[in-house]
Kinemage of the C-alpha trace (Angstrom):
@kinemage 1
@onewidth
@group {chain A} dominant
@subgroup {mainchain}
@vectorlist {calphas} color= white
{ca met a 1} P -133.937 -45.833 10.029
{ca lys a 2} L -130.873 -48.043 9.253
{ca gln a 3} L -129.993 -48.309 5.627
{ca thr a 4} L -129.067 -51.850 4.439
{ca asp a 5} L -127.119 -52.885 1.424
{ca met a 6} L -129.380 -55.020 -0.762
{ca phe a 7} L -126.359 -56.771 -2.279
{ca gln a 8} L -124.680 -57.559 1.047
{ca asp a 9} L -125.390 -61.276 1.025
{ca glu a 10} L -124.251 -61.632 -2.657
{ca ile a 11} L -120.925 -59.846 -1.872
{ca lys a 12} L -120.323 -62.176 1.144
{ca thr a 13} L -121.104 -65.228 -0.996
{ca ser a 14} L -118.848 -64.160 -3.887
{ca arg a 15} L -115.953 -63.502 -1.471
{ca leu a 16} L -116.368 -66.882 0.128
{ca lys a 17} L -116.437 -68.500 -3.322
{ca ala a 18} L -113.274 -66.672 -4.278
{ca phe a 19} L -111.546 -67.776 -1.111
{ca ala a 20} L -112.738 -71.355 -1.508
{ca gly a 21} L -111.540 -71.480 -5.013
{ca lys a 22} L -108.063 -70.313 -3.986
{ca ala a 23} L -108.021 -72.898 -1.087
{ca lys a 24} L -108.958 -75.638 -3.555
{ca phe a 25} L -106.123 -74.653 -5.920
{ca trp a 26} L -103.496 -74.646 -3.175
{ca gly a 27} L -104.962 -77.792 -1.635
{ca arg a 28} L -104.724 -79.583 -4.999
{ca arg a 29} L -101.206 -78.381 -5.505
{ca gly a 30} L -100.162 -79.410 -2.116
{ca lys a 31} L -101.702 -82.871 -2.596
{ca gln a 32} L -99.831 -83.315 -5.857
{ca lys a 33} L -96.588 -82.292 -4.272
{ca ala a 34} L -97.145 -84.704 -1.298
{ca glu a 35} L -97.741 -87.537 -3.776
{ca glu a 36} L -94.589 -86.777 -5.681
{ca ile a 37} L -92.638 -86.692 -2.412
{ca ala a 38} L -94.206 -89.943 -1.191
{ca glu a 39} L -93.125 -91.678 -4.333
{ca asn a 40} L -89.465 -90.754 -3.892
{ca glu a 41} L -87.366 -93.755 -2.648
{ca val a 42} L -85.015 -91.603 -0.486
{ca val a 43} L -88.064 -90.297 1.436
{ca arg a 44} L -89.391 -93.785 2.029
{ca glu a 45} L -86.006 -94.838 3.341
{ca ile a 46} L -85.920 -91.920 5.710
{ca gly a 47} L -89.448 -92.533 6.909
{ca thr a 48} L -88.694 -96.170 7.522
{ca ala a 49} L -85.511 -95.434 9.539
{ca ser a 50} L -87.399 -92.778 11.509
{ca lys a 51} L -90.134 -95.221 12.380
{ca glu a 52} L -87.651 -97.917 13.362
{ca ala a 53} L -85.728 -95.466 15.583
{ca leu a 54} L -88.976 -94.269 17.239
{ca val a 55} L -90.157 -97.692 18.022
{ca asp a 56} L -86.765 -98.674 19.515
{ca gly a 57} L -86.730 -95.445 21.508
{ca ile a 58} L -90.153 -96.080 22.932
{ca lys a 59} L -89.233 -99.630 23.955
{ca ser a 60} L -85.986 -98.536 25.665
{ca gln a 61} L -85.604 -98.714 29.436
{ca pro a 62} L -85.380 -94.940 30.144
{ca met a 63} L -88.555 -94.318 28.226
{ca lys a 64} L -90.404 -96.853 30.268
{ca his a 65} L -89.401 -95.005 33.448
{ca val a 66} L -90.340 -91.606 31.933
{ca met a 67} L -93.698 -92.751 30.673
{ca gly a 68} L -94.545 -94.426 33.920
{ca gly a 69} L -93.658 -91.329 35.897
{ca ala a 70} L -95.571 -89.099 33.456
{ca val a 71} L -98.784 -91.240 33.750
{ca ala a 72} L -98.468 -91.280 37.600
{ca gly a 73} L -97.782 -87.556 37.691
{ca ala a 74} L -100.702 -86.797 35.379
{ca ile a 75} L -103.121 -88.849 37.522
{ca ile a 76} L -101.821 -87.113 40.783
{ca gly a 77} L -102.018 -83.706 39.089
{ca thr a 78} L -105.535 -84.347 38.095
{ca leu a 79} L -106.790 -85.645 41.464
{ca ile a 80} L -105.181 -83.143 43.754
{ca pro a 81} L -106.693 -79.694 43.387
{ca ile a 82} L -103.623 -77.571 43.758
{ca pro a 83} L -103.842 -74.076 42.019
{ca phe a 84} L -101.703 -73.666 38.921
{ca val a 85} L -100.847 -77.353 38.925
{ca gly a 86} L -102.827 -79.489 36.496
{ca thr a 87} L -102.471 -82.633 34.502
{ca leu a 88} L -99.645 -81.401 32.253
{ca ala a 89} L -97.608 -80.099 35.098
{ca gly a 90} L -98.056 -83.299 37.019
{ca ala a 91} L -97.015 -85.256 33.945
{ca gly a 92} L -93.939 -83.115 33.531
{ca val a 93} L -92.830 -83.579 37.135
{ca gly a 94} L -93.581 -87.310 36.994
{ca ala a 95} L -91.615 -87.726 33.723
{ca ser a 96} L -88.659 -85.827 35.346
{ca leu a 97} L -88.767 -88.011 38.366
{ca gly a 98} L -89.026 -91.124 36.285
{ca leu a 99} L -85.870 -90.037 34.383
{ca tyr a 100} L -84.100 -89.234 37.584
{ca arg a 101} L -85.022 -92.650 38.913
{ca trp a 102} L -83.525 -94.261 35.887
{ca phe a 103} L -80.266 -92.294 36.209
{ca thr a 104} L -79.875 -93.025 39.865
{ca gln a 105} L -80.868 -96.816 39.900
{ca ala a 106} L -78.026 -99.112 40.787
């Protein structure tokens, strides 16, 4: 006959409560720190500059070639059942070919 601990459920519950209490404390502390950082003017300027640079980069001609190649490669990688070559590998090859096409265009 297997002996069971009659307080086993209570111990699990108390451990979970202690862990949840610690997680709430660190979550609250992290939230307060994030709010303080978000109110900083320098951080806002850096975020705005990063956003503008990202948008300009996405709209650039090389990125259009890379994204077009990645999409085409992902579709081909998904449709052709070649072992060890999937969607991500196809997208990587397509992006590389798109970038190569941009470099070699006249």
